[in-house]
RODO-2510 file (C-alpha; in nm, 4 decimals, decimal comma):
residues 531
     n   res          X          Y          Z
     1     m    22,3430    17,5506    10,2639
     2     s    22,0454    17,2836    10,2802
     3     t    22,0196    17,0483    10,5942
     4     s    21,8489    16,7002    10,5715
     5     k    21,7188    16,4986    10,8439
     6     q    21,4387    16,2415    10,9384
     7     e    21,1951    16,4205    11,2059
     8     a    21,0311    16,2304    11,4689
     9     e    20,7486    16,4363    11,5989
    10     l    20,4552    16,3497    11,8378
    11     k    20,1606    16,5732    11,7851
    12     f    19,8350    16,6424    11,9874
    13     e    19,5550    16,8479    11,8804
    14     l    19,4584    17,0700    12,1713
    15     q    19,1173    17,2632    12,2896
    16     p    19,1201    17,6191    12,4331
    17     a    19,1127    17,4861    12,7896
    18     e    19,3871    17,2094    12,7139
    19     f    19,6214    17,4713    12,5498
    20     e    19,6137    17,7061    12,8705
    21     r    19,6297    17,4079    13,1108
    22     l    19,9174    17,2597    12,9292
    23     s    20,1044    17,6062    12,8800
    24     a    20,1217    17,6299    13,2597
    25     h    20,1804    17,2730    13,3314
    26     p    20,4099    17,2177    13,6244
    27     a    20,5808    16,9146    13,4686
    28     l    20,6362    17,1197    13,1405
    29     k    20,8230    17,3706    13,3290
    30     a    21,0062    17,1343    13,5387
    31     l    21,1190    16,9552    13,2424
    32     t    21,2056    17,2826    13,0486
    33     v    21,5910    17,3848    13,0266
    34     g    21,6595    17,7354    12,9642
    35     r    21,3785    18,0153    12,8638
    36     a    21,0775    17,9526    12,6264
    37     q    21,0818    18,1617    12,3194
    38     t    20,7764    18,2675    12,1261
    39     k    20,7990    18,3540    11,7857
    40     n    20,5256    18,4165    11,4896
    41     l    20,5573    18,1806    11,2055
    42     l    20,4041    18,2187    10,8652
    43     s    20,4151    17,9219    10,6169
    44     i    20,2930    17,9170    10,2587
    45     y    20,2096    17,5827    10,1170
    46     f    20,2829    17,5163     9,7531
    47     d    20,1475    17,2545     9,5075
    48     t    20,0163    17,2428     9,1442
    49     a    19,6243    17,3199     9,0611
    50     d    19,5745    16,9304     9,0949
    51     d    19,8064    16,8750     9,4056
    52     v    20,0503    16,6452     9,2483
    53     l    20,2883    16,6723     9,5394
    54     s    20,0382    16,6236     9,7983
    55     s    19,8976    16,3226     9,6455
    56     a    20,2500    16,1934     9,6446
    57     g    20,3150    16,2538    10,0085
    58     i    20,5203    16,5540     9,9467
    59     a    20,4627    16,8694    10,1214
    60     l    20,6424    17,2020     9,9970
    61     r    20,6383    17,5052    10,2090
    62     v    20,8229    17,8442    10,2475
    63     r    20,8152    17,9691    10,6242
    64     k    20,8958    18,3123    10,7334
    65     v    21,0916    18,3269    11,0641
    66     g    21,1783    18,6829    11,1688
    67     k    21,3227    18,8384    10,8595
    68     s    21,4268    18,5083    10,7090
    69     w    21,2643    18,2799    10,4620
    70     i    21,3270    17,8994    10,4677
    71     q    21,1807    17,6526    10,2163
    72     t    21,1202    17,3077    10,3432
    73     v    21,0323    16,9897    10,1586
    74     k    20,8993    16,6993    10,3599
    75     q    20,8166    16,3518    10,2398
    76     g    20,6905    16,0714    10,4673
    77     r    20,4288    15,8182    10,5458
    78     g    20,2088    16,0560    10,7175
    79     m    20,0687    16,0319    11,0684
    80     r    20,0047    15,7173    11,2708
    81     g    19,9166    15,7478    11,6630
    82     g    20,0104    16,0984    11,6589
    83     l    20,3543    16,0294    11,5288
    84     s    20,5257    16,1737    11,2087
    85     t    20,8565    16,0544    11,0952
    86     p    20,9071    16,2571    10,7474
    87     m    21,2147    16,3085    10,5759
    88     e    21,2755    16,6817    10,5861
    89     l    21,5062    16,8922    10,3784
    90     e    21,5422    17,2894    10,4356
    91     v    21,7356    17,5328    10,2664
    92     p    21,7265    17,9286    10,3229
    93     v    21,5761    18,1380    10,0306
    94     s    21,5895    18,4923     9,9491
    95     g    21,1835    18,5425     9,9673
    96     p    20,8460    18,3849     9,9677
    97     e    20,8538    18,1895     9,6314
    98     p    20,9868    17,8387     9,6411
    99     r    21,3160    17,7606     9,4433
   100     l    21,3332    17,3922     9,3403
   101     d    21,6789    17,4389     9,1851
   102     l    21,7973    17,4487     9,5432
   103     i    21,6844    17,0937     9,6638
   104     e    22,0214    16,9329     9,6953
   105     d    21,8928    16,5802     9,7173
   106     p    21,8878    16,4500     9,3457
   107     a    21,6430    16,1957     9,3701
   108     l    21,3810    16,4165     9,5476
   109     a    21,4564    16,6984     9,3324
   110     e    21,3862    16,4656     9,0118
   111     t    21,0638    16,3225     9,1554
   112     i    20,9289    16,6793     9,2231
   113     r    21,0438    16,8041     8,8791
   114     k    20,8661    16,4847     8,7334
   115     l    20,5491    16,5332     8,9344
   116     v    20,4954    16,9212     8,8723
   117     g    20,6479    16,9139     8,4993
   118     k    20,5443    17,2148     8,3117
   119     s    20,2564    17,3054     8,5762
   120     s    20,2832    17,6084     8,7845
   121     l    20,3477    17,5979     9,1337
   122     l    20,0545    17,7698     9,3249
   123     r    20,0106    17,9052     9,6760
   124     r    19,7457    17,6691     9,8028
   125     f    19,7068    17,7963    10,1546
   126     e    19,8741    17,9634    10,4559
   127     t    19,9273    17,8871    10,8345
   128     r    19,9612    18,1550    11,0818
   129     m    20,1074    18,0515    11,3937
   130     r    20,2204    18,1968    11,7252
   131     r    20,4499    17,9468    11,8414
   132     t    20,6317    17,8965    12,1805
   133     i    20,9297    17,6823    12,2010
   134     r    21,0819    17,5028    12,5190
   135     m    21,3740    17,2685    12,4888
   136     l    21,2773    16,9744    12,7518
   137     k    21,5209    16,7135    12,9133
   138     v    21,4015    16,3635    13,0020
   139     e    21,6314    16,0537    13,0745
   140     e    21,6264    15,9341    12,7406
   141     g    21,6785    16,2373    12,5240
   142     k    21,6260    16,5993    12,4505
   143     i    21,2965    16,7122    12,2984
   144     e    21,1712    17,0380    12,1430
   145     c    20,8232    17,1013    12,2434
   146     a    20,6289    17,3635    12,0539
   147     l    20,3071    17,5008    12,1429
   148     d    20,1213    17,6551    11,8540
   149     q    19,8337    17,8532    11,8514
   150     g    19,6721    18,0233    11,5262
   151     e    19,4792    17,9337    11,1971
   152     i    19,5077    17,7731    10,8503
   153     v    19,3930    18,0116    10,5473
   154     a    19,2972    17,8817    10,2234
   155     g    19,1090    18,1659    10,0231
   156     e    18,8466    18,2810    10,2328
   157     a    18,8324    17,9555    10,4387
   158     v    18,9873    18,0019    10,7987
   159     q    19,0414    17,7009    11,0422
   160     p    19,1401    17,7673    11,4042
   161     l    19,4266    17,5393    11,4945
   162     m    19,5984    17,4763    11,8469
   163     e    19,8708    17,1987    11,8548
   164     a    20,1344    17,0596    12,0911
   165     e    20,4476    16,9206    11,9243
   166     l    20,7003    16,6933    12,0608
   167     e    20,9974    16,6783    11,8250
   168     l    21,3123    16,4554    11,9247
   169     t    21,6488    16,6317    11,9015
   170     d    21,8769    16,4107    12,0742
   171     g    21,8372    16,0402    12,2209
   172     s    21,5711    15,7536    12,1673
   173     l    21,2130    15,7744    12,0344
   174     g    21,0942    15,6545    12,3793
   175     a    21,2046    15,9829    12,5138
   176     l    20,8847    16,1534    12,3186
   177     y    20,6498    15,8915    12,5047
   178     d    20,8351    15,9760    12,8368
   179     a    20,7773    16,3477    12,8014
   180     a    20,4148    16,2854    12,6856
   181     r    20,3368    16,0856    12,9625
   182     l    20,4195    16,3597    13,2092
   183     i    20,2430    16,6517    13,0788
   184     f    19,9391    16,4924    12,9309
   185     d    19,8269    16,3580    13,2780
   186     d    19,4998    16,5243    13,2964
   187     g    19,2132    16,5309    13,0440
   188     p    19,1401    16,3274    12,7308
   189     l    19,4545    16,2745    12,5213
   190     r    19,3949    16,4011    12,1450
   191     l    19,6698    16,2328    11,9232
   192     s    19,6681    16,4254    11,5783
   193     s    19,5524    16,2306    11,2805
   194     m    19,7110    16,4679    11,0343
   195     s    19,9968    16,7303    10,9728
   196     k    19,9343    17,0721    10,9170
   197     a    19,9720    17,0560    10,5569
   198     a    19,7098    16,7725    10,5390
   199     r    19,4552    16,9637    10,7141
   200     g    19,5486    17,2850    10,5043
   201     f    19,4986    17,0678    10,1427
   202     r    19,1449    16,9338    10,3133
   203     l    19,0618    17,3249    10,3749
   204     a    19,1720    17,4072    10,0379
   205     h    18,9284    17,1181     9,8918
   206     g    18,6276    17,2481    10,0816
   207     v    18,6584    16,9699    10,3153
   208     a    18,5173    17,0250    10,6623
   209     p    18,7611    16,9393    10,9881
   210     e    18,7015    16,5935    11,1151
   211     d    18,4427    16,5533    11,3677
   212     p    18,4604    16,3233    11,6593
   213     a    18,2142    16,0804    11,5181
   214     p    18,2713    15,7017    11,6066
   215     k    18,4915    15,5383    11,3349
   216     k    18,4127    15,1939    11,2016
   217     k    18,6635    15,0896    10,9392
   218     l    19,0379    15,0181    11,0522
   219     a    19,2709    15,2168    10,8816
   220     l    19,5109    14,9122    10,7907
   221     s    19,6773    14,8381    10,4570
   222     l    19,9207    14,5373    10,4784
   223     h    20,1141    14,4011    10,1737
   224     a    20,2602    14,0379    10,0976
   225     k    20,6419    14,2224    10,0824
   226     m    20,6080    14,3238    10,4748
   227     t    20,7890    14,1048    10,7291
   228     t    20,6075    13,9532    11,0390
   229     e    20,7340    14,2597    11,2682
   230     e    20,6265    14,5311    11,0151
   231     a    20,2940    14,3919    10,9801
   232     f    20,2554    14,3685    11,3671
   233     g    20,3588    14,7254    11,4002
   234     e    20,1244    14,8306    11,1486
   235     i    19,8502    14,6690    11,3277
   236     l    19,9350    14,8097    11,6422
   237     r    19,9269    15,1580    11,5090
   238     a    19,5827    15,1236    11,3288
   239     c    19,4462    14,9668    11,6536
   240     l    19,6000    15,2753    11,8439
   241     d    19,4334    15,5400    11,6181
   242     s    19,0768    15,3835    11,6262
   243     i    19,0909    15,3382    12,0163
   244     s    19,2179    15,6907    12,0485
   245     h    18,9615    15,8517    11,7967
   246     n    18,6841    15,6405    11,9492
   247     r    18,7320    15,7219    12,3129
   248     l    18,6908    16,0821    12,2085
   249     a    18,3721    15,9810    12,0062
   250     t    18,2327    15,8290    12,2979
   251     l    18,3278    16,1124    12,5523
   252     a    18,2013    16,3926    12,2882
   253     g    17,8416    16,2419    12,2366
   254     d    17,5825    16,0209    12,3336
   255     d    17,5893    15,8011    11,9977
   256     p    17,5671    15,4276    12,0799
   257     e    17,8081    15,3631    11,8101
   258     g    18,0997    15,5219    12,0123
   259     p    18,1259    15,3002    12,2642
   260     h    18,0531    15,0066    12,0372
   261     q    18,3325    15,1015    11,7994
   262     l    18,5521    15,1403    12,1028
   263     r    18,5240    14,7986    12,2236
   264     v    18,5622    14,6681    11,8973
   265     a    18,9012    14,8621    11,8809
   266     l    18,9913    14,6979    12,2198
   267     r    18,8899    14,3693    12,0985
   268     r    19,0956    14,3860    11,7749
   269     l    19,4087    14,5105    11,9716
   270     r    19,3643    14,2132    12,1995
   271     s    19,3290    13,9749    11,9236
   272     a    19,6385    14,1136    11,7579
   273     f    19,8436    14,0353    12,0984
   274     k    19,6675    13,6731    12,0978
   275     i    19,7574    13,6277    11,7265
   276     f    20,1279    13,7485    11,7478
   277     r    20,2048    13,5717    12,0877
   278     p    20,4318    13,3417    11,9401
   279     v    20,6765    13,6058    11,8351
   280     a    20,5750    13,9021    12,0670
   281     d    20,5040    13,7345    12,3949
   282     n    20,6544    13,9526    12,7158
   283     e    20,5448    14,1083    13,0420
   284     l    20,4976    14,4560    12,8585
   285     t    20,2915    14,2689    12,5907
   286     r    20,0943    14,0880    12,8733
   287     r    20,0612    14,4279    13,0774
   288     l    19,8997    14,6399    12,7712
   289     d    19,6554    14,3263    12,7176
   290     r    19,5197    14,3488    13,0645
   291     e    19,5047    14,7142    13,0436
   292     a    19,2933    14,6860    12,7329
   293     r    19,0937    14,4456    12,8927
   294     e    19,0069    14,6264    13,1953
   295     m    18,9136    14,9323    12,9528
   296     g    18,6977    14,6986    12,7346
   297     l    18,5126    14,6123    13,0630
   298     l    18,4694    14,9579    13,1609
   299     v    18,3244    15,0742    12,8105
   300     g    18,1534    14,7284    12,7625
   301     a    17,9150    14,8067    13,0461
   302     l    17,7806    15,0993    12,8275
   303     r    17,7554    14,9139    12,5311
   304     d    17,5846    14,6261    12,7153
   305     a    17,2991    14,9077    12,8536
   306     d    17,2759    15,0185    12,4644
   307     v    17,2370    14,6639    12,3309
   308     v    16,9533    14,6085    12,5947
   309     l    16,7459    14,9104    12,4936
   310     a    16,8186    14,9130    12,1395
   311     d    16,8441    14,5366    12,0231
   312     i    16,6541    14,3551    12,3015
   313     v    16,3642    14,6114    12,3996
   314     s    16,2868    14,8159    12,1235
   315     p    16,2320    14,4969    11,8439
   316     v    15,9683    14,3872    12,0918
   317     v    15,8100    14,7500    12,1164
   318     e    15,8024    14,7708    11,7316
   319     a    15,7009    14,4072    11,6774
   320     e    15,4160    14,3635    11,9441
   321     t    15,2875    14,7199    11,9893
   322     g    14,9450    14,6686    12,1089
   323     s    14,9732    14,3184    12,1715
   324     t    14,8739    14,1359    12,4945
   325     a    15,0136    13,8811    12,7503
   326     n    14,7523    13,6482    12,9034
   327     g    14,4493    13,8920    12,7900
   328     v    14,6423    14,1617    12,9569
   329     p    14,8196    14,4761    12,7828
   330     v    15,1931    14,4653    12,8321
   331     d    15,2974    14,8315    12,9125
   332     m    15,6733    14,8714    12,8379
   333     q    15,7315    15,2225    12,9689
   334     p    15,8159    15,1264    13,3171
   335     l    16,0977    14,8802    13,1858
   336     i    16,2205    15,1272    12,9287
   337     a    16,2205    15,4088    13,2076
   338     t    16,4413    15,1765    13,4354
   339     l    16,6660    15,0874    13,1444
   340     e    16,7224    15,4487    13,0444
   341     a    16,7854    15,5588    13,3868
   342     r    17,0384    15,2878    13,4215
   343     r    17,2029    15,3688    13,1037
   344     v    17,2481    15,7465    13,2513
   345     k    17,4128    15,6318    13,5384
   346     i    17,6495    15,3825    13,3506
   347     r    17,7481    15,6545    13,0945
   348     a    17,8372    15,8727    13,3626
   349     e    18,0590    15,6032    13,4988
   350     v    18,2236    15,5252    13,1759
   351     v    18,2771    15,8794    13,1003
   352     s    18,4540    15,9182    13,4258
   353     g    18,6587    15,6330    13,3833
   354     l    18,7506    15,7148    13,0085
   355     s    18,8751    16,0584    13,1274
   356     k    19,1216    15,9289    13,3929
   357     p    19,5072    15,9698    13,3344
   358     a    19,5443    15,6192    13,3257
   359     i    19,3815    15,6074    12,9871
   360     n    19,6356    15,8580    12,8586
   361     a    19,9116    15,6415    13,0017
   362     f    19,7776    15,3374    12,8096
   363     l    19,7346    15,5142    12,4803
   364     l    20,1128    15,6467    12,5047
   365     d    20,2633    15,3070    12,6433
   366     l    20,0857    15,1424    12,3443
   367     g    20,2502    15,4197    12,1256
   368     r    20,5865    15,3591    12,2596
   369     y    20,5309    14,9879    12,2413
   370     a    20,4730    14,9973    11,8640
   371     e    20,7216    15,2419    11,7592
   372     t    21,0277    15,1341    11,9865
   373     r    20,9736    14,7459    11,9257
   374     g    20,8605    14,7009    12,2766
   375     w    20,8105    14,3278    12,2011
   376     l    21,1810    14,2374    12,1154
   377     s    21,3787    14,0201    12,3533
   378     e    21,7357    13,9010    12,3563
   379     d    21,5884    13,5473    12,1654
   380     t    21,7711    13,5290    11,8478
   381     r    21,4830    13,2751    11,7428
   382     q    21,2338    13,5685    11,7919
   383     t    21,4337    13,8123    11,5621
   384     r    21,4433    13,5216    11,2847
   385     r    21,0816    13,4795    11,3230
   386     l    20,9844    13,8555    11,3194
   387     a    21,2120    13,8708    10,9748
   388     r    21,0058    13,5949    10,7721
   389     p    20,7417    13,7246    10,5284
   390     v    20,4178    13,8073    10,6895
   391     t    20,2565    13,5713    10,4387
   392     e    20,3894    13,2674    10,6010
   393     f    20,3003    13,4185    10,9500
   394     a    19,9493    13,4950    10,8315
   395     a    19,8530    13,1338    10,6920
   396     r    19,9829    12,9849    11,0103
   397     a    19,7826    13,2261    11,2590
   398     l    19,4606    13,1663    11,0150
   399     a    19,4907    12,7976    10,9976
   400     r    19,5456    12,8110    11,3808
   401     r    19,2568    13,0245    11,4532
   402     w    19,0254    12,8128    11,2022
   403     k    19,1357    12,4812    11,4012
   404     v    19,0701    12,6085    11,7477
   405     c    18,7207    12,7385    11,5927
   406     a    18,6700    12,3936    11,4188
   407     k    18,7471    12,1940    11,7486
   408     a    18,5105    12,4212    11,9536
   409     a    18,2261    12,3696    11,6879
   410     r    18,2241    11,9694    11,6857
   411     n    17,9277    11,9752    11,9089
   412     l    17,7542    12,2310    11,7605
   413     d    17,4250    12,0787    11,7540
   414     t    17,3987    11,9951    12,1193
   415     m    17,6262    12,2899    12,2671
   416     g    17,5050    12,4710    12,5941
   417     a    17,5078    12,8318    12,6541
   418     e    17,8500    12,8495    12,8001
   419     e    17,9972    12,6656    12,5053
   420     r    17,8050    12,8946    12,2630
   421     h    17,9484    13,1942    12,4356
   422     a    18,3166    13,0391    12,4159
   423     l    18,2828    12,9628    12,0534
   424     r    18,1249    13,3136    11,9889
   425     k    18,4624    13,4632    12,1060
   426     k    18,7060    13,2505    11,9209
   427     l    18,5002    13,3294    11,6002
   428     k    18,5433    13,6852    11,6940
   429     t    18,9454    13,6344    11,7017
   430     l    18,9149    13,4357    11,3632
   431     r    18,7327    13,7422    11,2170
   432     y    18,9871    13,9803    11,3240
   433     t    19,2702    13,7799    11,2239
   434     a    19,1213    13,7524    10,8850
   435     e    19,0382    14,1273    10,8532
   436     f    19,4031    14,1874    10,9560
   437     f    19,5422    13,9846    10,6606
   438     s    19,2708    14,0499    10,4176
   439     g    19,5272    14,2552    10,1896
   440     l    19,7549    13,9249    10,1662
   441     g    19,5639    13,7220     9,9640
   442     k    19,3289    13,7120     9,6525
   443     p    19,0521    13,9548     9,7811
   444     y    18,7518    13,7864     9,6457
   445     k    18,8285    13,4762     9,8612
   446     m    18,8992    13,6826    10,1747
   447     k    18,5715    13,8648    10,0954
   448     a    18,3452    13,5287    10,0746
   449     f    18,5059    13,4108    10,4037
   450     v    18,4463    13,7070    10,6032
   451     r    18,1027    13,7362    10,4742
   452     e    17,9988    13,3958    10,5844
   453     l    18,1917    13,4433    10,8928
   454     r    17,9699    13,7418    10,9924
   455     a    17,6579    13,5472    10,8812
   456     l    17,7525    13,3172    11,1454
   457     q    17,8579    13,5613    11,4054
   458     e    17,5362    13,7298    11,3751
   459     i    17,3510    13,4111    11,5005
   460     f    17,5681    13,3776    11,7898
   461     g    17,5599    13,7712    11,8630
   462     y    17,2029    13,7574    11,8815
   463     l    17,2012    13,4422    12,1038
   464     n    17,4637    13,6256    12,3370
   465     d    17,1927    13,9422    12,3436
   466     v    16,9201    13,7119    12,4535
   467     a    17,1221    13,5656    12,7261
   468     m    17,1703    13,9534    12,8404
   469     a    16,8177    13,9798    12,8131
   470     e    16,7654    13,6956    13,0725
   471     k    16,9222    13,9461    13,3183
   472     l    16,6438    14,2134    13,3033
   473     v    16,4623    14,0557    13,5840
   474     e    16,7549    14,1625    13,7973
   475     m    16,7265    14,5317    13,7329
   476     d    16,5866    14,7442    14,0201
   477     p    16,3052    14,9708    13,8698
   478     g    16,3372    15,3437    13,9711
   479     t    16,0093    15,3388    14,1790
   480     r    15,8609    15,0523    14,4240
   481     s    15,5227    15,1225    14,2496
   482     d    15,6847    15,0412    13,9009
   483     r    15,8342    14,7028    14,0112
   484     d    15,5707    14,4763    13,9107
   485     d    15,5006    14,6414    13,5883
   486     a    15,8537    14,6504    13,4769
   487     l    15,9236    14,2727    13,5756
   488     k    15,5900    14,1752    13,3756
   489     a    15,7331    14,3579    13,0641
   490     a    16,0995    14,1918    13,1280
   491     g    15,9499    13,8730    13,1374
   492     f    15,7285    13,9479    12,8224
   493     v    16,0540    14,0422    12,6195
   494     m    16,2355    13,7294    12,7374
   495     g    15,9789    13,5058    12,6165
   496     w    15,9600    13,6795    12,2757
   497     h    16,3394    13,6542    12,2312
   498     l    16,3640    13,3168    12,3626
   499     a    16,1301    13,1770    12,1211
   500     n    16,2892    13,3789    11,8267
   501     a    16,6360    13,2355    11,9606
   502     e    16,5525    12,9005    11,8971
   503     n    16,4590    12,9874    11,5360
   504     a    16,8028    13,1431    11,4953
   505     w    16,9977    12,8766    11,6355
   506     s    16,8282    12,6194    11,3959
   507     h    17,0094    12,8217    11,1227
   508     a    17,3647    12,7760    11,2734
   509     q    17,4815    12,4420    11,1496
   510     a    17,4081    12,5361    10,7996
   511     r    17,5900    12,8854    10,8451
   512     w    17,8570    12,6806    10,9919
   513     q    17,8846    12,4528    10,7012
   514     a    17,8649    12,7469    10,4373
   515     l    18,1592    12,9007    10,6134
   516     a    18,3584    12,5708    10,6290
   517     d    18,2974    12,5483    10,2074
   518     v    18,4638    12,8512    10,1227
   519     e    18,7952    12,8238     9,9457
   520     t    19,0790    13,0141    10,1240
   521     w    19,4082    13,1483    10,0051
   522     w    19,5895    13,0209    10,3233
   523     n    19,4393    12,6589    10,2671
   524     r    19,4030    12,5471     9,9383
   525     g    19,0556    12,3675     9,8665
   526     k    18,7798    12,3320    10,1085
   527     r    18,8615    12,2835    10,4737
   528     s    18,6403    12,0268    10,6703
   529     s    18,4077    12,1466    10,9026
   530     r    18,5239    11,8613    11,1450
   531     k    18,8913    11,9448    11,1701
***
């Protein structure tokens, strides 16, 4: 007899030390009902030679549990923010080979038969795991907690794997996040980005495991048939994935792109809260926004230190090597040494801050907010607005963000530094809004708009960096004897960039007009730059 259900699993990748710590965690023991059970699992995954099932989002495996064999078919949207919610169909089989004729779901069976056709089903890879299972009880439900330690084997390729899986067996989805909040209270949280099946197929194709390198692109794809609420949920999940990954990238290495992409991911999230405020504004939303802001300020200090070195001082060194000021050679080394020492100190503070339990709590709360519709209220008007097509909401949101920017840019020729900074932030929100909804309109029009917007942003970004350069004189050099030389170099850098800033600003008006002249899908025809 087969069983069919929709799983809800929250998965976490573990390092050896994390596995040992979690196995002995007091909260895990306190939540456990009954005795833990440990078993060995052998799972064999099947597909055609060209992996037609995997490509269609279907996983077919046969698993040995004790002396029994169980065939499982999973079909779902994949992993987002560590959460997997596939449809699962299980049936006992007599041995380690799949039996498609035993799949009792007619639609799924027909889909698999059509995909496989006359091709043979092959053993693509195996997972060999030692699993310890505990049943956990929290206020909102019951959870099966599985700690897996083992390996994926595809031919000669072997990949170690340690995971924690929290599967909801009874109650509400929020129970998963409640349990995770209690047991993942130390060390950086690693939300799993893919299932065992996805990892196995990557290994079978010779693709190396994902490393913690910074990720720039937001994994988001909205379509015109979505409701406003569905689009909001997808944007939140994409932001959660980006924040979680780039937090780990920042902790794992010294690549300046890590804190940069983490700050961008946090800004995207805060922009999403701002964009969807008309339909999702409550205290929980505002709290998550505040926490994202605090995390952004923390990592922003490191990003600013990177910018000063890479984008402010380095260009001057490269362009002016051997140049002089008032006949006296400018020695940049005291300034560079000061800035590098300052960056090392800031990085240590950021690493400490990003490793705190509060960051894990924030990520889990954001995941819960996205998956349990934490923005809902009892207002029936909100329900109606959330149910409307996202295309309608996106058009209004984009028009609103453009209007805000156009109003702020009315005095573009005469605005001061504070006004430029305010407009720069508004342009960022407009860009994130355009990128979120880029799949809803004609792509070529959106690409042209984003391209012009980026060109304008580069001018404002450079001017902001120059304003940061003016703070160089406030830095205290590492030794007293270096102070005069460091300040002299700082003054030279400031003068160099101020001269270049005037030239950059002279192009701002033309770039703004170019942006205003792009025809967009949400506003037919050209938009006046003086609306």
